[in-house]
C-alpha positions, 0 to 999 in steps of 0.5 A: 151810878149815873148812866154816863158814868156807867158807860165810861166805866164800860169803855175803860173796862173794855179797853183794859181787856182788849189791851191785855189780849193784844199784848198776849197775841203780840208776845206769841207772834214770831219772825217777821210777823212778830216784828211787825206786831211789836212795831205796830203795837207801839202807840200812844194817845199823847198829843202834847207835840201834835199842835205844832206839828199839825200847824206846820203840815198846813203848808203841804196839806192846805194847797193839796186839799184846796187846789189839787183835790179841790175837796168838798166836805160837809155833814159836820152837823151830823157829828154827835158829842165825842167819843164816836167811831167814824167808819168810812171807805178809802182808796189809793193805797199806800197813801190813802188820800181820801182818808188823810184829807178827812183827818186834816179837814177835821183838824182845820175845823176843831184843832186840839179841842176835839182830836181825831185818831185815824187808824192804819194797817200794821204794816204801815205802822211798823215801817220805820219812816212812815210809821213815825210820821203816822204817829206824829199825826195821831194815827193809831194801829187799826187794832182793838186795843188802840181803838178801845183805848182812844174811845175810853179816853173820850177821843173820836176814832176813824176806822176803815174796816175794808182795809186793803180790799177797800183801798185797793178795789178796782177802779170799776168799783170806785163808787161802791161802799166796801167794808169787806164783811168785817163787822168788828167795828160794830162790836167795838161800838157796842162794847164802848157804848159809842155811836157810829158815824158813816163817812161817804166819799167819792173821787179818791180812786181816781188818784190811782186807778187800780186795774187788777187785784193781784191776789195770785201774786200776793199769795205767791209772795206770801204777803198774807202771812208776812203783812196780812195783805191778800192782794198786790194790785196793779195800777196806773200811777205817777210817776211809775205808769203801769206798776204795783199799787204799793209804790209811793205815788204822786196822786192824779188831780182828782176831785174828792167829795166827802160827807159825814152821814147821820150817826147810827146808834147802837145798843150799849148792852155789851151782850149785844156784841155777841148777837150775830143777827144784831151785829149784821143789822147794824153793819148793813145800816152803816154800809147802806148809809155810806152807799147812799151818801156815795151815790149822792156825791157821785151824781155831782160829778161834772166830768167822768174822770177827776171831776 
């Protein structure tokens, strides 16, 4: 068996194992948590209708990216052959503009020739209208089974490990790479035998500046048990003014700069996924790459705000 075929078989076997484990966990969940898990677990890699759907999205997204966000994106030359696991940071939940714009720019460059699957929190994937829209855009739940399945199918996957800790980070930390210590993506890359591509981006936090984390409020409302949310931040957002950061917002006109960094290669021996020291080493390399990229992009700001 060739090395390439061996890696493909490794991906397929890993995808099958993670799918079985995920289905078992979802069957054991109950109540609201079970409902969210069941809804979020409905995912597919079928893209038959995506081309037409994505083409229609350009009337919204192209003006938004080119004129409202004035987006600059670079580093395409760093992308390895698919599949790859792209790791980035994002901000401005519940609609993380700096993450969505990466996916749309990717479609503008590659179209259906090289699809990219973004990922989203279970709570968003379970929401009736939002979840349906996400699925049409090729978004997958940020879960091991969906990510492993996409990588096994030869698809690129973009993941934001920091989750709500990252997307709802205070504005004073807007240029800090936050992966929240979540190292599962490193183990996924090792087990699937794929490289990791760090994504650096700045500007997104200006679209909805977060003032307070709201950890006590989230705990009081038991959001951690219901939707895996440990924060309910307070932000400045249009049209609500000072309000909870989970409301739909009109983004403020920030300038988003994004750059793909050089890929971080990982050991393809699945046993290395259990080596905590090695996993931490790769995690630090990825986070460090993102931070260096963010520092370089932040130096280009013409204005302290929105620039």
